[in-house]
NUMARLUM-450014 format. One line per 4 residues: number of its first residue (from 1); for each residue x, y, z negated of N, C-alpha, C. Coordinates in Angstrom, 2 decimals. Example, Ala and Ser with C-alpha at 12.3 -4.5 7.8 and 13.67 -1.06 7.14 Angstrom:
BEGIN
1 = 13.19,-5.69,-7.80,12.30,-4.50,-7.80,13.20,-3.30,-7.80 | 12.85,-2.25,-7.08,13.67,-1.06,-7.14,12.90,0.03,-7.87
//
This chain:
BEGIN
1 = 103.74,90.75,-94.33,104.32,92.06,-94.20,105.35,92.05,-93.12 | 105.23,92.94,-92.15,106.25,93.09,-91.14,106.76,94.51,-91.20 | 107.38,94.88,-92.29,107.82,96.22,-92.51,109.18,96.39,-91.85 | 109.33,97.31,-90.92,110.57,97.39,-90.12,111.59,98.27,-90.88
5 = 112.20,97.72,-91.93,113.15,98.47,-92.68,114.41,98.78,-91.86 | 114.79,97.80,-91.01,116.00,98.01,-90.21,115.79,99.17,-89.24 | 114.61,99.26,-88.66,114.32,100.28,-87.67,114.16,101.64,-88.35 | 113.45,101.62,-89.51,113.21,102.90,-90.16,114.45,103.40,-90.87
9 = 115.07,102.48,-91.64,116.30,102.85,-92.37,116.03,103.64,-93.61 | 116.53,103.17,-94.72,116.34,103.94,-95.95,117.05,105.28,-95.90 | 118.11,105.39,-95.13,118.86,106.64,-95.08,118.08,107.73,-94.35 | 117.02,107.42,-93.69,116.18,108.43,-93.02,115.31,109.18,-94.04
13 = 115.25,108.60,-95.27,114.54,109.31,-96.32,113.07,108.97,-96.42 | 112.39,109.64,-97.31,111.02,109.34,-97.63,110.09,109.48,-96.45 | 110.29,110.50,-95.61,109.40,110.68,-94.46,109.49,109.53,-93.48 | 110.67,109.08,-93.27,110.80,107.94,-92.37,110.19,106.69,-92.91
17 = 110.34,106.51,-94.25,109.75,105.34,-94.89,108.22,105.39,-94.77 | 107.65,106.59,-94.96,106.24,106.71,-94.91,105.70,106.47,-93.52 | 106.56,106.65,-92.50,106.14,106.43,-91.15,106.15,104.97,-90.75 | 106.87,104.16,-91.51,106.93,102.73,-91.20,105.56,102.08,-91.46
21 = 105.20,101.12,-90.69,103.91,100.50,-90.88,104.07,99.06,-91.32 | 103.13,98.59,-92.12,103.15,97.20,-92.60,102.01,96.47,-91.95 | 102.27,95.21,-91.55,101.19,94.39,-90.98,101.38,92.97,-91.53 | 100.39,92.15,-91.32,100.38,90.82,-91.92,101.42,89.95,-91.31
25 = 102.09,89.15,-92.14,103.03,88.15,-91.71,102.28,86.85,-91.57 | 102.06,86.41,-90.34,101.27,85.18,-90.14,102.10,83.94,-90.34 | 103.41,84.08,-90.52,104.23,82.91,-90.74,104.53,82.17,-89.42 | 105.35,81.12,-89.52,105.71,80.39,-88.30,104.51,79.71,-87.67
29 = 104.34,79.94,-86.35,103.17,79.39,-85.70,103.44,78.13,-84.94 | 104.72,77.78,-84.75,105.07,76.63,-83.88,104.52,75.32,-84.40 | 104.44,75.17,-85.74,103.98,73.88,-86.25,102.67,74.02,-87.07 | 102.02,75.17,-86.94,100.75,75.33,-87.64,99.66,74.47,-87.00
33 = 98.75,73.94,-87.81,97.63,73.24,-87.29,96.57,74.22,-86.83 | 95.55,73.69,-86.15,94.50,74.57,-85.64,93.30,74.67,-86.58 | 93.44,74.02,-87.73,92.31,73.97,-88.67,91.93,75.35,-89.18 | 90.64,75.59,-89.26,90.14,76.83,-89.85,89.51,76.58,-91.19
37 = 89.77,75.40,-91.79,89.23,75.03,-93.07,89.58,76.11,-94.12 | 88.59,76.47,-94.90,88.85,77.44,-95.93,89.76,76.86,-97.04 | 90.65,77.70,-97.54,91.57,77.25,-98.57,92.04,78.43,-99.35 | 92.86,78.19,-100.42,93.41,79.24,-101.30,92.33,80.32,-101.59
41 = 91.10,79.88,-101.75,89.98,80.79,-101.98,89.87,81.80,-100.83 | 89.98,81.29,-99.62,89.74,82.16,-98.47,90.90,82.25,-97.50 | 91.81,81.29,-97.53,92.92,81.30,-96.60,92.74,80.19,-95.57 | 93.80,79.46,-95.32,93.70,78.35,-94.36,94.61,77.22,-94.74
45 = 94.29,76.01,-94.29,95.15,74.88,-94.48,96.47,75.18,-93.76 | 97.60,74.87,-94.40,98.90,75.31,-93.88,99.78,74.10,-93.65 | 100.04,73.78,-92.39,100.92,72.67,-92.05,102.38,73.09,-91.85 | 102.58,74.39,-91.81,103.93,74.93,-91.71,104.49,75.20,-93.12
49 = 105.46,76.12,-93.23,106.11,76.43,-94.49,106.58,75.14,-95.17 | 107.38,74.33,-94.50,107.77,73.02,-95.05,108.60,73.10,-96.32 | 109.22,74.22,-96.63,110.04,74.35,-97.82,109.20,74.65,-99.08 | 107.94,74.95,-98.91,107.06,75.18,-100.03,106.31,73.88,-100.33
53 = 106.56,73.39,-101.55,106.09,72.05,-101.86,105.35,71.93,-103.15 | 105.04,70.68,-103.49,104.26,70.38,-104.69,105.16,69.61,-105.67 | 105.14,70.07,-106.92,105.87,69.42,-108.00,104.88,68.57,-108.81 | 105.00,67.29,-108.77,104.01,66.39,-109.40,104.55,65.85,-110.73
57 = 103.68,65.82,-111.75,104.02,65.29,-113.05,103.61,63.83,-113.13 | 104.15,63.13,-114.14,103.76,61.74,-114.35,102.28,61.63,-114.67 | 101.71,62.68,-115.22,100.28,62.66,-115.56,99.38,62.78,-114.35 | 99.98,63.15,-113.19,99.15,63.36,-111.99,98.90,64.81,-111.74
61 = 99.09,65.67,-112.76,98.94,67.10,-112.56,100.12,67.63,-111.75 | 100.05,68.91,-111.35,101.09,69.41,-110.49,101.18,70.91,-110.55 | 102.25,71.44,-110.00,102.42,72.88,-109.75,103.02,73.04,-108.36 | 103.29,74.26,-107.97,103.89,74.55,-106.69,105.28,75.09,-106.87
65 = 106.07,75.05,-105.81,107.43,75.57,-105.89,108.02,75.74,-104.47 | 109.14,76.43,-104.38,109.79,76.71,-103.11,111.22,76.27,-103.12 | 111.65,75.58,-102.10,113.04,75.15,-101.93,113.86,76.39,-101.61 | 114.84,76.73,-102.49,115.68,77.94,-102.25,117.11,77.56,-101.99
69 = 117.47,76.30,-102.17,118.77,75.73,-101.86,118.52,74.26,-101.57 | 119.43,73.57,-100.90,119.15,72.16,-100.55,118.73,71.28,-101.70 | 119.14,71.60,-102.91,118.79,70.74,-104.05,118.16,71.56,-105.19 | 117.66,72.75,-104.91,117.07,73.60,-105.96,115.69,74.14,-105.56
73 = 114.74,73.99,-106.46,113.37,74.51,-106.23,113.09,75.58,-107.26 | 112.52,76.69,-106.80,112.11,77.78,-107.67,110.63,77.58,-108.06 | 110.31,77.66,-109.32,108.93,77.51,-109.76,108.69,78.31,-111.01 | 107.57,78.11,-111.67,107.25,78.79,-112.91,107.75,78.00,-114.11
77 = 108.07,78.67,-115.20,108.55,77.99,-116.39,107.49,77.04,-116.93 | 106.24,77.46,-116.93,105.20,76.60,-117.49,104.97,75.38,-116.60 | 105.34,75.45,-115.34,105.29,74.27,-114.49,106.41,73.28,-114.85 | 107.61,73.83,-115.02,108.76,72.96,-115.38,108.53,72.31,-116.73
81 = 107.87,72.98,-117.65,107.59,72.38,-118.97,106.61,71.23,-118.89 | 105.93,71.07,-117.74,105.08,69.92,-117.52,105.86,68.67,-117.15 | 107.17,68.80,-117.04,108.10,67.71,-116.74,107.80,67.03,-115.38 | 107.91,67.81,-114.28,107.66,67.21,-112.96,108.72,66.18,-112.66
85 = 108.33,65.13,-111.94,109.30,64.07,-111.61,109.53,63.91,-110.09 | 108.69,64.57,-109.27,108.82,64.41,-107.83,108.47,65.70,-107.11 | 109.23,66.02,-106.07,108.96,67.21,-105.23,108.53,66.74,-103.86 | 107.32,67.14,-103.42,106.80,66.79,-102.10,106.95,68.01,-101.19
89 = 107.40,67.79,-99.95,107.67,68.92,-99.06,107.58,68.49,-97.62 | 107.77,69.41,-96.66,107.82,69.09,-95.25,106.64,69.59,-94.44 | 106.88,69.76,-93.16,105.80,70.15,-92.24,104.90,68.93,-91.97 | 103.68,69.18,-91.55,102.72,68.14,-91.27,102.12,68.39,-89.88
93 = 102.04,67.37,-89.07,101.55,67.53,-87.71,100.04,67.74,-87.71 | 99.49,68.40,-86.67,98.04,68.59,-86.57,97.31,67.27,-86.70 | 96.18,67.33,-87.38,95.39,66.12,-87.62,95.70,65.46,-88.93 | 96.79,65.81,-89.58,97.16,65.27,-90.87,96.95,66.34,-91.94
97 = 96.52,65.93,-93.09,96.34,66.89,-94.20,97.66,67.17,-94.88 | 98.01,68.46,-95.08,99.29,68.81,-95.73,99.23,68.55,-97.25 | 99.21,67.32,-97.60,99.15,66.89,-99.01,100.18,65.79,-99.23 | 100.49,65.41,-100.46,101.62,64.50,-100.75,101.67,63.24,-99.95
101 = 100.53,62.61,-99.68,100.56,61.33,-98.96,101.12,61.44,-97.57 | 101.15,62.63,-96.99,101.65,62.86,-95.66,102.96,63.65,-95.62 | 103.64,63.75,-96.78,104.84,64.59,-96.87,106.05,63.77,-97.32 | 107.21,64.37,-97.16,108.44,63.76,-97.65,108.51,64.04,-99.16
105 = 109.34,63.27,-99.84,109.46,63.46,-101.28,110.91,63.21,-101.75 | 111.24,63.77,-102.87,112.56,63.53,-103.48,112.41,63.60,-104.99 | 113.09,62.73,-105.73,112.99,62.73,-107.19,113.61,64.01,-107.79 | 113.17,64.33,-108.98,113.69,65.50,-109.70,114.66,65.02,-110.77
109 = 115.79,65.72,-110.87,116.84,65.35,-111.84,116.72,66.10,-113.17 | 116.48,67.41,-113.06,116.44,68.23,-114.30,115.84,69.59,-113.95 | 115.63,70.39,-114.97,115.10,71.76,-114.77,115.59,72.62,-115.91 | 115.59,73.93,-115.66,115.99,74.94,-116.65,115.01,76.08,-116.57
113 = 114.44,76.47,-117.69,113.53,77.59,-117.72,114.32,78.87,-118.06 | 113.79,80.01,-117.63,114.46,81.28,-117.91,114.41,81.54,-119.42 | 115.51,82.02,-120.02,115.52,82.23,-121.47,114.52,83.29,-121.94 | 114.12,84.18,-121.04,113.16,85.22,-121.42,111.72,84.70,-121.41
117 = 111.51,83.44,-121.08,110.17,82.85,-121.16,109.81,82.60,-122.60 | 110.69,81.95,-123.31,110.44,81.64,-124.73,110.70,82.81,-125.65 | 111.63,83.67,-125.27,112.04,84.81,-126.12,111.97,86.10,-125.30 | 110.77,86.60,-124.99,110.67,87.77,-124.17,111.23,89.04,-124.82
121 = 111.44,89.01,-126.12,112.04,90.14,-126.84,113.52,89.92,-127.09 | 114.09,88.88,-126.51,115.49,88.57,-126.73,116.43,89.54,-126.04 | 117.74,89.42,-126.31,118.72,90.33,-125.70,118.64,90.34,-124.20 | 118.53,91.53,-123.62,118.52,91.68,-122.21,117.22,91.28,-121.47
125 = 116.18,90.95,-122.28,114.95,90.53,-121.67,113.97,91.73,-121.51 | 113.49,91.92,-120.28,112.51,93.02,-120.04,111.09,92.64,-120.40 | 110.91,91.38,-120.80,109.58,90.83,-121.11,109.58,89.36,-120.79 | 108.40,88.74,-120.83,108.27,87.31,-120.55,108.46,87.04,-119.07
129 = 109.46,86.20,-118.73,109.73,85.87,-117.35,109.40,84.39,-117.13 | 108.25,84.12,-116.52,107.74,82.79,-116.34,108.34,82.19,-115.06 | 109.61,81.81,-115.13,110.37,81.31,-113.99,111.26,80.15,-114.43 | 111.44,79.18,-113.54,112.35,78.07,-113.82,112.99,77.61,-112.50
133 = 114.12,76.94,-112.63,114.76,76.32,-111.44,114.74,74.84,-111.71 | 114.48,74.04,-110.65,114.42,72.60,-110.71,115.52,72.00,-109.84 | 116.29,71.09,-110.43,117.36,70.43,-109.65,116.86,69.10,-109.10 | 116.99,68.95,-107.79,116.58,67.69,-107.16,117.67,66.64,-107.30
137 = 117.25,65.39,-107.25,118.22,64.28,-107.45,119.16,64.15,-106.24 | 118.69,64.64,-105.10,119.55,64.66,-103.89,119.13,65.84,-103.01 | 120.07,66.38,-102.24,119.73,67.57,-101.44,118.77,67.19,-100.29 | 117.95,68.19,-99.96,117.02,68.07,-98.82,117.76,68.51,-97.58
141 = 117.84,67.68,-96.57,118.60,68.01,-95.35,117.71,68.21,-94.14 | 116.43,67.99,-94.27,115.50,68.03,-93.13,114.71,69.33,-93.07 | 114.84,70.18,-94.10,114.08,71.42,-94.15,115.04,72.54,-94.62 | 114.94,73.69,-94.02,115.74,74.84,-94.41,115.13,75.52,-95.62
145 = 115.95,75.90,-96.63,115.42,76.63,-97.78,114.89,78.00,-97.34 | 114.05,78.56,-98.18,113.47,79.88,-97.95,114.37,80.92,-98.56 | 114.74,81.98,-97.84,115.56,83.04,-98.40,114.80,83.85,-99.44 | 115.58,84.37,-100.38,115.04,85.26,-101.38,115.36,86.71,-101.06
149 = 114.53,87.62,-101.45,114.82,89.05,-101.32,116.03,89.35,-102.19 | 117.02,89.98,-101.65,118.25,90.32,-102.38,118.25,91.79,-102.76 | 118.62,92.06,-103.98,118.68,93.46,-104.47,117.50,93.78,-105.32 | 117.51,95.01,-105.86,116.48,95.51,-106.75,115.29,95.92,-105.92
153 = 114.08,95.52,-106.27,112.90,95.92,-105.53,112.64,97.43,-105.69 | 113.24,98.04,-106.70,113.12,99.50,-106.85,114.01,100.16,-105.82 | 113.50,101.17,-105.16,114.30,101.87,-104.17,114.66,103.24,-104.72 | 113.87,104.26,-104.50,114.16,105.58,-105.03,112.86,106.36,-105.05
157 = 112.84,107.45,-105.85,111.66,108.29,-105.89,110.38,107.52,-106.26 | 110.54,106.51,-107.08,109.38,105.71,-107.51,108.89,104.72,-106.49 | 109.60,104.50,-105.40,109.20,103.55,-104.38,109.76,102.15,-104.67 | 109.05,101.16,-104.14,109.45,99.76,-104.31,109.38,99.03,-103.01
161 = 110.06,97.92,-102.92,109.93,97.01,-101.79,109.56,95.63,-102.35 | 108.38,95.09,-102.09,107.38,95.60,-101.18,106.64,96.84,-101.70 | 106.11,97.61,-100.76,105.36,98.81,-101.12,103.91,98.45,-101.46 | 103.31,99.24,-102.31,101.90,99.09,-102.59,101.17,99.28,-101.29
165 = 100.32,98.34,-100.97,99.56,98.35,-99.69,100.12,97.37,-98.68 | 101.34,96.91,-98.87,101.88,95.91,-97.96,101.06,94.61,-98.08 | 100.94,93.96,-96.93,100.23,92.67,-96.90,101.26,91.57,-96.72 | 101.31,90.64,-97.66,102.28,89.56,-97.68,101.56,88.21,-97.64
169 = 102.33,87.13,-97.70,101.73,85.79,-97.55,101.91,85.00,-98.82 | 100.81,84.40,-99.31,100.83,83.49,-100.44,100.67,82.07,-99.90 | 101.53,81.17,-100.39,101.46,79.77,-99.97,101.57,78.85,-101.21 | 100.72,77.86,-101.32,100.79,76.98,-102.48,99.80,75.79,-102.33
173 = 99.67,75.05,-103.40,98.87,73.84,-103.35,97.71,73.87,-104.35 | 97.32,75.04,-104.79,96.27,75.16,-105.78,94.86,74.97,-105.26 | 93.92,75.31,-106.09,92.50,75.07,-105.84,91.95,75.95,-104.74 | 91.01,75.37,-103.99,90.20,76.22,-103.09,88.75,75.76,-103.24
177 = 87.89,76.73,-103.21,86.47,76.46,-103.46,85.81,75.72,-102.28 | 85.06,74.68,-102.63,84.32,73.92,-101.61,82.89,73.74,-102.12 | 82.14,74.83,-102.21,80.80,74.78,-102.79,79.83,73.92,-102.00 | 78.94,73.28,-102.72,77.87,72.49,-102.10,76.57,72.93,-102.73
181 = 75.47,72.48,-102.14,74.17,72.82,-102.70,74.02,72.29,-104.12 | 74.57,71.12,-104.36,74.50,70.52,-105.70,75.46,71.09,-106.71 | 76.64,71.50,-106.16,77.67,72.04,-107.06,78.34,73.28,-106.42 | 77.81,74.47,-106.68,78.33,75.70,-106.10,79.73,76.05,-106.58
185 = 80.18,75.40,-107.64,81.52,75.66,-108.21,82.53,74.57,-107.86 | 82.20,73.71,-106.92,83.12,72.60,-106.56,84.38,73.17,-105.93 | 85.48,72.48,-106.18,86.76,72.87,-105.53,87.62,71.65,-105.39 | 88.65,71.76,-104.50,89.58,70.67,-104.31,90.99,71.22,-104.57
189 = 91.95,70.26,-104.79,93.33,70.64,-105.17,94.31,69.81,-104.36 | 95.57,70.29,-104.31,96.67,69.48,-103.79,96.94,69.54,-102.33 | 96.36,70.46,-101.60,96.62,70.67,-100.19,97.29,72.00,-99.98 | 98.39,72.01,-99.19,99.08,73.28,-98.93,98.21,74.18,-98.09
193 = 98.14,75.42,-98.48,97.38,76.41,-97.71,98.04,77.78,-97.88 | 97.66,78.70,-97.05,98.26,80.03,-97.09,97.16,81.08,-96.95 | 97.46,82.30,-97.36,96.53,83.41,-97.23,97.33,84.69,-97.30 | 96.70,85.75,-96.80,97.33,87.10,-96.91,96.79,87.80,-98.15
197 = 97.69,88.36,-98.92,97.31,89.12,-100.15,98.03,90.48,-100.08 | 97.37,91.47,-100.59,97.91,92.85,-100.51,98.52,93.27,-101.86 | 99.68,93.89,-101.80,100.35,94.38,-103.01,99.54,95.51,-103.59 | 99.10,95.34,-104.84,98.30,96.34,-105.53,99.10,97.18,-106.51
201 = 100.09,96.50,-107.13,100.94,97.16,-108.15,102.31,96.54,-108.14 | 103.31,97.31,-108.46,104.65,96.77,-108.73,105.08,97.32,-110.07 | 105.18,96.39,-111.06,105.48,96.80,-112.42,106.93,96.48,-112.80 | 107.22,96.59,-114.06,108.55,96.36,-114.58,109.06,94.94,-114.29
205 = 108.19,93.98,-114.44,108.60,92.58,-114.26,107.78,91.82,-113.23 | 106.71,92.43,-112.70,105.84,91.66,-111.82,105.28,92.44,-110.67 | 104.83,91.71,-109.68,104.11,92.28,-108.52,102.68,91.71,-108.60 | 101.72,92.58,-108.56,100.32,92.19,-108.61,99.70,92.38,-107.23
209 = 98.98,91.31,-106.79,98.36,91.37,-105.48,96.87,91.20,-105.60 | 96.18,91.55,-104.54,94.73,91.36,-104.47,94.35,90.68,-103.16 | 93.16,90.19,-103.13,92.61,89.42,-102.00,92.64,90.21,-100.71 | 93.09,89.60,-99.62,92.87,90.09,-98.27,92.13,88.98,-97.51
213 = 92.81,87.88,-97.20,92.11,86.71,-96.68,92.01,85.62,-97.73 | 92.66,85.83,-98.86,92.66,84.84,-99.93,93.66,85.25,-101.01 | 93.77,84.38,-102.02,94.67,84.69,-103.13,95.04,83.43,-103.85 | 96.23,83.41,-104.48,96.67,82.25,-105.25,95.77,82.07,-106.46
217 = 95.65,80.81,-106.94,94.76,80.54,-108.05,95.26,79.32,-108.82 | 94.41,78.62,-109.55,94.82,77.47,-110.36,95.52,76.43,-109.53 | 96.70,75.99,-109.99,97.51,75.02,-109.28,98.57,75.64,-108.40 | 98.53,76.96,-108.22,99.50,77.65,-107.42,100.67,78.20,-108.27
221 = 100.61,77.99,-109.56,101.71,78.46,-110.40,103.02,77.98,-109.86 | 104.00,78.92,-109.79,105.33,78.60,-109.26,105.47,78.82,-107.77 | 104.38,79.05,-107.08,104.45,79.25,-105.62,104.92,80.66,-105.31 | 105.49,80.89,-104.13,106.08,82.17,-103.81,105.13,83.16,-103.12
225 = 105.48,84.44,-103.23,104.90,85.50,-102.41,105.95,85.83,-101.38 | 105.61,85.73,-100.10,106.55,85.96,-99.02,106.27,87.27,-98.31 | 107.25,88.17,-98.32,107.13,89.41,-97.60,108.33,89.48,-96.61 | 108.05,89.70,-95.35,109.03,89.65,-94.31,109.78,88.32,-94.32
229 = 109.07,87.24,-94.69,109.65,85.88,-94.69,110.57,85.60,-95.85 | 110.63,86.48,-96.83,111.53,86.28,-97.96,110.68,86.24,-99.28 | 111.19,85.46,-100.25,110.50,85.39,-101.53,110.74,86.67,-102.31 | 109.65,87.34,-102.70,109.76,88.52,-103.53,109.22,88.26,-104.95
233 = 108.51,87.16,-105.13,107.98,86.87,-106.45,107.48,85.44,-106.53 | 107.24,85.00,-107.78,106.79,83.64,-108.08,105.54,83.73,-108.95 | 104.50,83.01,-108.58,103.23,83.07,-109.33,103.46,82.73,-110.81 | 103.02,83.63,-111.69,103.10,83.35,-113.12,101.73,83.14,-113.74
237 = 100.70,83.55,-113.04,99.35,83.33,-113.59,98.44,84.50,-113.33 | 97.20,84.35,-113.74,96.17,85.37,-113.47,96.58,86.76,-114.01 | 96.37,87.78,-113.15,96.76,89.12,-113.53,95.59,89.92,-114.12 | 94.45,89.28,-114.27,93.30,89.98,-114.72,92.53,89.10,-115.69
241 = 92.33,89.54,-116.91,91.62,88.73,-117.93,90.22,88.38,-117.54 | 89.66,89.15,-116.56,88.30,88.86,-116.14,88.21,87.68,-115.21 | 89.36,87.22,-114.70,89.37,86.06,-113.85,88.97,84.84,-114.65 | 88.05,84.03,-114.08,87.56,82.85,-114.77,87.65,81.66,-113.84
245 = 88.22,80.55,-114.35,88.29,79.32,-113.52,89.09,79.51,-112.26 | 88.57,78.96,-111.16,89.31,78.99,-109.89,89.26,80.36,-109.24 | 88.16,81.10,-109.47,87.97,82.39,-108.78,89.01,83.39,-109.28 | 89.54,84.19,-108.35,90.52,85.22,-108.67,90.19,86.49,-107.90
249 = 90.49,87.62,-108.49,90.44,88.89,-107.79,91.85,89.45,-107.65 | 92.72,89.16,-108.61,94.12,89.64,-108.59,94.99,88.52,-109.12 | 96.23,88.51,-108.68,97.17,87.49,-109.16,98.54,88.14,-109.35 | 99.33,87.65,-110.29,100.62,88.27,-110.61,101.80,87.32,-110.26
253 = 102.85,87.89,-109.78,104.09,87.21,-109.43,105.24,87.84,-110.19 | 106.09,87.04,-110.79,107.31,87.53,-111.42,108.23,88.04,-110.33 | 108.76,89.24,-110.48,109.66,89.83,-109.49,110.93,89.01,-109.37 | 111.31,88.66,-108.15,112.47,87.81,-107.93,113.77,88.50,-108.36
257 = 113.82,89.84,-108.24,115.04,90.53,-108.61,115.28,90.47,-110.12 | 114.21,90.30,-110.90,114.36,90.26,-112.33,114.97,88.93,-112.85 | 114.96,87.92,-111.99,115.50,86.63,-112.39,116.64,86.15,-111.53 | 117.15,87.06,-110.66,118.18,86.67,-109.67,119.43,86.16,-110.34
261 = 119.86,86.80,-111.41,121.10,86.40,-112.04,121.04,84.96,-112.55 | 119.97,84.64,-113.27,119.78,83.28,-113.76,119.65,82.26,-112.63 | 118.86,82.58,-111.63,118.67,81.68,-110.49,119.98,81.44,-109.75 | 120.71,82.49,-109.49,122.01,82.38,-108.78,122.99,81.52,-109.58
265 = 122.95,81.65,-110.89,123.88,80.90,-111.74,123.68,79.40,-111.54 | 122.45,78.95,-111.49,122.18,77.49,-111.37,122.29,77.03,-109.91 | 121.92,77.85,-108.99,122.15,77.51,-107.57,123.60,77.21,-107.30 | 124.50,78.05,-107.87,125.93,77.86,-107.70,126.43,76.69,-108.51
269 = 125.96,76.55,-109.77,126.47,75.48,-110.60,126.04,74.09,-110.09 | 124.90,74.00,-109.41,124.40,72.69,-108.96,124.83,72.31,-107.53 | 125.69,73.12,-106.92,126.13,72.80,-105.56,126.90,71.53,-105.55
//
């Protein structure tokens, strides 16, 4: 999404907002590889976005997450409950696969899940918030954290930022289909990739997107949705009960503004 909020200005009112145009955010191109390999169910292998990494468990399983402070990673609560022990991150040069064996890593010290994950009906909870923050054992100094969207995504007159129809970028390490004649359902995991997804709905606690060039899927839990280069949501899981296995038509992200207070608390406490 390249929505020119600064140029349009909210103070110009609804007509000016309607005149603003959204286009795809292709992300940083300086360190992108030239690979056209299919990924994220229709995206591309992504050697850029170095702050978006893989959280690996002792079992070998993993989730995705985004560095939001030198020593803090934003991810999904159900990923943190898997007890990740290592965060892999960093850009990868052309010719190398953007997967853990070619990336930098740092141990994980602890994690905290959002209180509304276990008790969605608890005090002050708008519903189940599948978000957690992970504290790294030492700060990352070689990669800049990704900024988060600040403020309420609700604007006025029923409008939201991002707007329905905006095209944003999904980045993560989840499955992408690699069908063969022998196995049409084959897929691979653990390589960073990106795709453009379009905002279909903005609800009370989540942003739902649909496929444009691809969409987040299994293994992308905890990965961010980037609009104008800022995190607006974190993958919480399939947004459609009809989704089966790796294939997805829609995916849901927990709204970043709904968890800002909790996230800010730990970012400040862990400095």
